[in-house]
N, C-alpha and C positions, 0 to 999 in steps of 0.2 A: 482496293484499300490497302494501304501500306502500314504495317504495325512494326514498331521499334521497341527494342528491349531497353528498359530504363535501369541503370545501375544507381541506386540511391543509398547513400551513406547518411544515417541519421545519427546525430549526436543527442543521445537519450540519456539522462541521468535521473535516477529516482532515489528519493529519501524516504525512509519508513520511520515514522515517529510513533510514540505511544503516550497516552495520557490516561491517568488513573482517576477514578471516581468511585463512589459508592452509593448503594441504594438503602435508605433508612438508617443503616448502621454500618460501621467500617468492617464488619465480618463479611458484608455483602459486596465485595469488591467487583468492579467492572473495569475493563480496559478498552479504549478506543484506539485502535491501530489505524494509522493513515498512511497511504503511498502518495507522495507528493512529487510532482515534477520540479526538479531542482531549479530550473531556468524560468518557469512561468509562475510557480507557487500554486498551480492547480492541483486539486485534490483528484487523483486518479481512481482511488479505490479506498474503502474504509470498512472496517469490521469492528464490532462491539462484541467482546467476549472475554475470556480468561487471559491470564499472563503465562502462557506455557509456550515451549518451542513448538509443540505440535499444532497449536493454534495459529502461530505465526507461519509455519511452513505449509500447512494446508491452505491458508488464506492467501499467501503471497508468493506461491511458488513460481509464478510468472515474473517476479522481480529478480530472483536469484540467478 
């Protein structure tokens, strides 16, 4: 069996968007964070939570 090494170069571009909503009253804010493939529009990941730097960095560290 002959195995060959493949050198693949992927053109990968991710956009991260956020959308605000609230539960019952505006004081109960929730944020939907989405990582989206720029070329296909496919949602790669999403998180529902607060709007803080810590929330973003912990959830999408693989994007940065």
